[in-house]
N, C-alpha and C positions, 0 to 999 in steps of 0.2 A: 495573336499578341497585343491586339488592339482592342481585349477588355482588359490592360492594365494599366494604369496611371505610369505617365514620363519618368516618376523616380522608381517604382516595381519594373519597368521595361527594363530599362537601363541600367537594374540590376539583374536580372534576366537574362543581359544578351551579354553583357560582361566573359571574355573565355578566359585567359588567358592571366595568371598571374595571382598575388592574393586580393579577396576583396574579403571587407569589412561590411553587415546591411546590420545597419541601426533602426530593429525594427518593432516601432509601440504596439501599446495589443490593439489587437483587433486592427490590425494593418492589411490585413492578409500577407501576412510570413510563409506560412503552408505553400501557398499560389506562387508564389516566387521564387522557392525552391524547384519545386516539380518543374514550373517551364522554365529554370534555366535546367533540368537534367533534361530536360526533351531536348532542347535547345542545346547542348552541348553534342547532343546524341545525332542529331539533325545537320549538325555540322563535319559528322565524320568519327566521333570521336567511342567506341566502342563503349558498348553497356558495360563490358566487364571490367574495364578501369575507371567506372565511378562508384564509391559510396558516400552514402548519404546515413548518416548518423544523428541520435536523436535522443533523449532523454527516458521516454517510456514508451510499452510498447505500445497502449493507444496511437500516440500518434504517430512512430512507425509504418503501421498500419493503417489508418489514415493515407500519408505520406506514398505507401505502396501503391494503395491501395488509386490514386490520383496517375503515379507513373504508369501505371497499366491501363490507366484510361487513353493516355494519354501515347502511350507506346505499348500497344499488346505488344505479348510475346517479348518483351526490352529488361536482358534477367542483369538488371542495376542493383545490387548488393546498397537495399537500405535498414539498416536495422539498430536497436541499443547499442549502447557502448558496451555493458554490461556482455551480452546477446552477441556480438562481435566478438569478445575477447577472449568467451566462452569459445566458439567456433575457431580461432586461430588457437588460441591453448589448445583445443583437439587435436589437429593437425600438429603441434611443434611439442609436446606434454614434455617427451623426453628432459626436452633440456634443460626443465625448472624438476627432475626426478621423477612426474608423474607417468604412471599408464594412460593412455587412449582415455581410456571408459571411465576414468574418474567419475564424481557424486558431486555436486553443490549441495556445501550446507545450508540450507535456508536460518532465520533469523531464530526459531527455536530452537530445528540440531542445531545453530550454532554454541544457543545457550546452552544446554545437553552436553554438549562435548566440551564446555568450557566448566563447567560445574566439575564434571569428571578429573578434567582436569586439575585442577584445589583441590577434591580430592586425592588425589595419585599424591600431593604436591603437601597433606597436611594441613592446605586449609580452610577456615571456614568455610561458606558461602555465608554465612550469615554475619560474617566481620569483613571480611570480602567478599563484596558486594560482582559476581556475574555480569550486574550488567554496565557497570563501571569499569571492570576489568576492560570488558569485551568493546567499550569507547575511546578508552584508552589507547588501545591496537588496535583500533579502526581507524580513528585517527593520525596513527604512525602510518600505516602499509597508508593512507590516503596520501600520507607527505614523502613518498617514496622510503621507510623508514621502514626496512628488514627486522628482522627479530636479534641476528647480530649488528648489529648497526644500532640498535636500539641498547644492548648493552652497553656495546665497547661506548656509548654516548651516557650514559649512568655511571661509569667508574670512571670516565673520563671526570668526573665534574657530580659536585653533591646536589644528590635529587632528591624532595621528599619520599614523605614512604608509601606513596600510590607507582611513583617509576621506580621503585625499590622493589612495593612489590611486582609492577611492570612487568620489569628485566627478570623477573624469574618465573611470573604466568606465559610470555608471550613466547620463548623459547621453548616451553615445552608445550602449549597449542598448538603451533605449530608440526612440533614433531606427534600428533595424533593425527593430524591433518596429514604430513605424508605418510605415515602407516596405515593411515586409512583413504589414501592412496583420495584424497577427497581438499577441498578449495569453499572455504565462503567467497561472500561476494566480493571483497575486500581484495583475496587472492586473486582476481581474475582481472583485474584491472596493474595492480603490482604485479603479479606474474610474468605478463602481460609487455606492462616501461620496464619492466629491466629487459626481456628478453631482447628487446629491440634496440635497449642502451647496450649489451653486454655482445649483442652476437650482430656484425655490423653486416657480416652478405644476409642475412636472415632480412632486417630491415632494408637494405638494399633492397633486396626481391620484392619486399611489398611493398617500398614507394613507387620501384619499377609499373609492377602492378595497378597498383589507386592512383592513377596520375591524375584525378579531379575528386578534392577530397570536400565534403558539404560537413556540415558541423550544426546543428540546430541548436540554440537554447544556449549559446557559445559563455555565457555569463556563470549556467553552473556550471561549470565543470571543477573538477581539482587538479591538485598538482601532477594527477597520476595519468590522469585523461588531459591534461593540458599536454604533457611530455608526450604520450601516445598519437596525438593531430600530428607534433612538432617532428615525430620521424619521423609519417609518413607525408611527408611534407616538406622532406631538403632539395630533392634530384630536381623533385619538380614540383615551386610553391605552387601547385591552384589550387591553392587554399583558400573556398567561401565558408566566414561564418555567420549566418545573424543571431541575431540575440538584442537584450537592452537592458544595459546597469540597472535602469532603474527597478526591474525585476528580478535581484539576482536575491533569494532566499532562502538561499541554503548553506548558508554561512555556518550554520551550527554544525554541519553533517562533510566539511571539508571544503563544499565549493567558495573560489577566491574567484572578488569580480576582478581585480588585478590583473587576471588573464583580458576582461576583452578592453579594459580600461588601456594596456601598452602595449595592442593588435600593431597599431602605428610602429610602434618600438621594436615590436620584432619580427612587423614585417615593412622596411619605412616606402618601399613600394609600393604597398598596398592602395584601393583608391575603396573611397567611404561611403556610400550610400544610402540618407536618412530615410527610411517610409514615413510620415509623419500624419500618412490620414489615415482617419479613426472609423471604418463602418461598422462601427459594435453598439457605438452609443451612443446618445443622446449630448447634445454641447451642456444642457449642465452637466453633465455627471464629471464629460470630462472636461472641465473650466475649473469643478469642485478638483477632481483628480490631478492635474496639472499645478495649481495653486497649494498643495501639499507640495508634492513631492520635491518641488523648485526650492525647498529648505535643505534638501538633500547638496552637498559636495560630492558625492564622490559616483557623476556621473557626467555621460556626455550629455551635449547642452540638444534637447529638437524641442518642439513643443508639437502636441495632439490636434488635429481639426479633422471639421469633419464636414457631411451636407446631411448628415440627421437633421430634423428635426431641434427645436429648444428643451421640450420637453420642460417635466416635470422637476421641481428646484430637489436637490438633496437636502433630504431629511435626518433629524436630528431627534430621538422622541426619550423624552426620558421620564422613566415612571420610578414609582417610590423603592420598589424593592425590585427583587430578581424574581417573584412567582408571580408578580402584575405585568411583566416587561414578557413573559412567555406566554404568558393565557394572553395579551393584547397581541402580540404575532399569532398564534392559528385563531384565534379571533379574526383580525384581519382577512387573513388568509382563507376562511371558509367562507367567511362574508364576502369576497371578491370571486368563490370560484360561484357559492349559491345564489349571487347575481347574476350570473353569465360572464362576469367582467374575464376571468378569468381560467385556466384549465392548470390542478395540483403540480403539473410539471414542469409551468413558469416560474415556480418558487423557489429558491432556495438560500439556505440561514447558513452563515458562514459564522465562526468563533475561533478563537484565539489555540484555547484549549480543549479538549478531550472533555475534559469536567465538565463543561460549562453543556454540554449536552442533555447532562440528565433530565432539568427541569422542563426543559425544550420538547422532548418526545415525552414527558408526564402531559405536558398542557395540546400539544397536537393528536393524543390519547382522547384525552376527556371533550378535544372538539371533533370526536372521531376526524380527522384528515391521514388519510395516509403519508407514510412517510418513509425512507429511503438514506440509512446513514453509509458515507463513508466513512468505514471506519479501521482498513484493512481489509486485507487479505483472508477474512474471515472461514472462506469456506478450507482450502487447505489448510487452514490452520485447526482444524476440529482432527479428534483425537483419532477418531474411524478412518479419517482420511490419511494423515500423517501414518497412520499402521497401513494402510494400502498402500501408498510410497512407501514405505522402508520395506517391501516388503521387493516391493521391484529396484529400487535402491540397490537390496543385496542380489537380486539375481542379475543384477546390469552391471555390479562393481561386489564382488564378496572379505572386498578388501575392508566397507565401509565401516565402519564399528561403531559410530552411532545408530547406525541402520538396525547392525545386529542386537544393538543394546535396545533398540525400541521393540526388534517386531522377537525373539528371540521363547519367550514368557507368552508372547500375545497371537492370540489363546491361552489359557493356562498350560503349564506343559511341569508344571509342576521346577524347574530351573531359575529360585524366588534366586536371591541379591545373592547369599552367601555361594551357592554354586561358581553362578556366574563372576563371582570374585575371585573366586577361586581357578575357575578358565582364563580368566585375565589375565592372571598375575601371569601364570603358567606362559599363555601366550605369550606376550610381552616378553617372558624372559630368553623362551625362544626364540621369539621372532619373525615369529608365523600368522597369518591375518584367523581370525576366529572362526570362519568356516572349517580351515583347515587345523583349528584347533579341537573343533569337534568334533573330526573327526576321530582323532585319537584325545578322544579322554577317555578311555582308557587310564594315559601314561599322564593322567593331573592328578594330582597329589591327594585325597583326601577324598574324595570325590564319594558318592553312591552311586552304586549301579543304576538305581532308577534315573539316576542324574546322567549316566556314562550314556545310557540306553538314549531317554530320551534330546541329547545333543546329538545321539550321533545319526537319528531317524532326523532330526531336524536338517542336518548336513546334508545329506540327504536329496529331503527335498527338496533345498535351494539348490542342487544340484541338478536334481529333474527340473527342476521350472527354466535352468538354467540352456538348456538341451529343446526347452521351447521357444528360448526368444526369437528365432529368424522369422518368425508370423505375426501376427496381428496385437496390437497392444487390446486390445479388447479379450481377445482369445486367451491372452495371456491372465489378465488379473480375473479372469470369469476363471483358471484353470486353479489359480493360488483361495480364490472363495473356496472353492467346493475340497477341494482337499484339506485348508485350515479348517472349514465350517466355521469360517468370522463370525456368520451373519443369524447362525441358526437358532439361538437362543434370543434373537429379536422378532423368527419369524412367527406371524399370528401376534405377536404379543400387542395387549389394550392398550400398554402405556404409552402417552402421546410419546415420552422422546424417547423412545425405544424405537418406534414406527419412524419417525422422523432420521434415526442412527442408519435406520435399513435404508432410510429415501436418500439421503445423503452417498452411502456406498454406492448405492444403482445409480445414480447421478454418476458416481467417477466413471462407472462402464461406461455409461455414454457420452462421457467423454472423450475416454479413449475409442469407444466407434468413430465418432464425432475427427478426433484427429487420422485416425486410418483413414478413412473417405476424403478428407483434404491432406491429406499426404500421401494418397496410396502409391507415389512412382517411390518416393522416399523415407516410409513407417520407419519409425527403428525408437525404440524404448529409452534410446538416448535423447532421440528429440522432444518424445512424449513426457518425460520427466525436466530437460531441460525448461521444455515452456511451463510448467507447470510451479515452479521454482519462481524461472523470473518474473512473476507478478508486482506490479503494482495497485496502491490500492485502491485508483479509479479506472482503471481498466477495463473493469465488464461494468461501468455506471450504464443503467438503463434510462438510456431519456425519454422511454417511451412509457413507460411503468403508471405513468396515470397518480406518482408521487412527489410529495416535497421532497427535495435533496440536500442532508441536512450535511456540513464538512467542516474543516481545519482551512483556513487560508490557506497553509502549507499545503492543502490537499485539491485547491480551487485554481490552481494555478492550470492553463490551458484551455478554461474552464469557459464557458459564458451563458445567459439567465436571460430573461425576461423583465424579472425580479429578482430582486437581492438584499437580504437583510445580512447585518452587520451588528455582532449581539457584544455587547460588554467593552464599546470604547471608553476607558478609565486606562489611571492606573493602575501597575501593576497587572494586567492584564493587556492592555496596547496599549501602549508600550509594556511588553512582558517585563514583570518585578525582577529580573537578572538582567536587564539593558540599564536599567535604573541605577537598580545598586551598584553595579558597579561603575556607571556611568561613566561607559564606554562612549564615546562621537559615533564610534565603528556599527555598534551593537544597536545605539536609538536609529541610526540611519537604516540600518537593516530590519528593522520594527515599522520604521514606518513606510517603505519599500512593501515588505509586509501588506500593509493597507492598502498600497497604491496596487495590491494588484488586485486583491478583493473588491475595490469599487472598478472597477475598470473590468472587473466580468458583468458589471451591471449595462443590460443594453436599453432597458426603460424607466426602470423605477427602481434608483437607488436607498435606503434608508439605514441609518446607523444607530444605536442604542446607550442609554448609560442607566442606571438604577443608582437611588439616595444609599439604599443598603442594600449589599448581595449576600445570596446563603452559596458559599464555596467551603467546598474542602473540612464540611464540617461546621466550619463558623463562619457568625455572620458576623456583617460588618460593614460599617461603612468606606464609602467610594469616595471618589476624588476624580474629577473630571481627567479626560489625559488632553495632554498637552498636546495634542495633534488634531484636537476639537477647536480651538481658535487659527487652523493654519487650514482651513479646511470651507470650502465657501456653501455654507448649508444655513437650513433656515429652524432654527428650534423649538420643537414641538412639543408644551408639558402636559404632561400624562399624569402625573399624580396626584389629578380632582377627582373627583366624583363620576365626575361628566365622561369619564374612559369605562367603566364602568360600572354599570347601574349599583345599588346599596344594593341590594337582593343576591346580586351575582356574588359578589365582593363575600357578603354572607356564603350564599355559597358553596363557593369555591372553598373558605374557609375550611367552612367544616368539615367539607370533601377533603381536605389533605389534614383534619383535623384527626377522621373519621379511620381514614389510612395510616396515617403515622399507629393510633392505637392493635387497629388489628395487625401490625409487622411489630406489634413487644415495642413501639416507638422509635423502632430506629428504620431505616431509610430502603421505603418500596425497592425491589430489586426487579428490574424488568429481565429480560434474556434480550439484546439486540438481535435483529435477524441479520443474516451474518450480510444481507443487503449486498449489491455491488456485483455479489459473486451466481457463480453459474447454479449453486445451492438447489437441492432438490423443491425447499422453502419455494425460491421464487420460481426457476423453470416450468415445476410441477403442479404450480397453484395451490399447493399446501399453503396457508397465511399468510396468502395474500392481503387480504383485511387488515384493518389494525388489530394491535394487541390492545383486552380493556381488560382492564382488574374487575369486573362485575362481581358484588356480593352475592354469590349462588346463593338458593334457600330448598332443602328439603320440600318437594311436590312441586317446584319451580317447573312451569313447561318450557324449553327451548329448543331452538334450530339449531343444526351441523350442516355446512357447508356440503357434507359428502356422507354423512348415516341421516339426512334429514329430523324429521321433531321428535322429541323425547323428549321423559319426566326423568327432572333428578330426584338419585333416589336417597343419595349420599352425600356430607361434604366433610371432609376432614383437615386436620391440618389449617394453622396459620400464614397470613402474609403470603410470602411468593412462594411458600411449600403447600399452598391452600391446594388441595381437588377435591375434583368435584368427580361421582359416577353414575353416567346416565343410561335408563336404561330407553331405545328406542321401539317406534313404533312399528316399525318394518324387520325387527329383529328379534329375538328371543335374549339375543347378549346385551352385560352390560359394557360400557366402558368407560376407559379413568381417564377423566385429564388433568391438566396444570390449569386452575383460574385465569389465573395470570397472564396464561399465553395460550391460549384457547379459543379456537375462534366461535363461540358456544354465544349464542343471543337469545336474551330470557324475550319468551313472545308474552308470557302471561302466566298467573296460578293456577 
């Protein structure tokens, strides 16, 4: 405890009763939580009675590691909300009408299921957006409104067109999930919250088991999570929550800042401890961030202080347009690294919306600056990976309709849409799952003999895999690949895309092997599937990759970097146009909190940028300075004159842009974003670790490939992003074909 500040020590040593820890950014919150757990165990509390919950797998993993370092072999339950609920639901699935081998649908699978339900209801997805309907249903679930409750509320009061549609789709969607023995992410919370509310004996037993509950990032909890925490802290209200109202930035997905603001009303006997010592940022950065957030009203008063140096003043760089903005940032990063002042890993670029990243990516590539983009769980979203996981899900849960429809004709088995529809319709009428229907395919009206045989063989294969499900996940996955010949067409292919798909599947096998090794004592297909679907977009962020990191401000939560750029501090972007259009003070305050979160990620240097004109979503428009700029303590640097970029360089940049537009047929140039931040083969196996450079290859040009060595371009074909290059390498008589915009080929002369 000697290395804690007085306020940290006070929070760590507080034992019985509710505790609210108001923790500012960079204040050592995780250290306090782990020390508090250690203190509880040392005071005689059994580790099994302690439950620690946070929001991301990365945060839960770090917390578990710290607890393990202090208390080896202490089995404290450290988990995310969704993983905790998944485990709890697994044990009590029958209470909500599920089997214990239920599967969890990720966002993509949910969308697939939603489209199927819309189709069954004769609702055209073109006119009835699956995404919008899914958002309405997700919002309802997070507010603990079941399908029955939603329909009843709609019938009792006049609703709009979308409410009428949701009232029709929500029950049908839930019925599809139930028939599939499946849940979506929101169901994990909804089912557990309702279970604890309606089954007092179960709630009491869990309350008795978890006598000390710790919840991190409490300001991000929604109504369902709030009710779960309340249910577990009634008999023993030893609830410790840590958080910061100033960092509540997920209102758009149901988070309620009121949960943390009213904690003292919920628990009048609560003790409040403020962590205001910041160990991350310079005085200049904190002063600027404090000045901004002071304009919010929905907050708990606190002021960040630090013993760190004054540091450089926060800068606001103003550029003429977004092309020069992106080029200026890329050039500054490259020069800082070339001068030996920084490593690429030191830099992060944040933006309010993903659409702003494209010009930045192009600029970084022009300046040969390596980067990674936190753009979602791309590895597990890839078609070949979802296919393999679909097989595993169907083996684990034969009732999983979404998994069945994904893989029943993958690879092709002659089971087209018509055959599938006939089997699905018949299975639904008979009230049986699709695997059972496949075994009885001869009873399905109007199915061809070929289709009947294919369905039967498919069902037999899945059942054979199910018999092998008791052992290694790696062995099971390998068996599926061998039996289905899924990757056979890609083996030995010279096409880079197919090589990459093969490498990704091989990487999934590696992931299964790592899982088997890590969880040798409790290896299960259930655990592997759960781990693969409950992934956050920054869980696999590689902070040793030697690359600049790019991400949205929302994704930046909980991270820190020596140097941070926040681009597009303009009206309509930050604050977002939705907030300004609706003129809702609560929305504006959340946008201000979002900027505050981004600013407080910076350790040593913080730069904001704005432009006079911005090319955005297909339009070139004049911008207006963000209202937040006047609230920030910073120095403005005008980068609109020629001094920022020499005339020759401006001309070269413009010519380069014009040439690329022409090559692409006046269409925006498209580059495949690296799945970045994931365990894909392109990152872990070293494939394409360099920067993607859209080079103008010519016939006869000498090139070098990191794997195949020197070679000569024999032919080129296509235009723009579809342009291909065929190369004959010196050490081989074979030729290989690459996509010019994505290959690691480097020209070395003619």
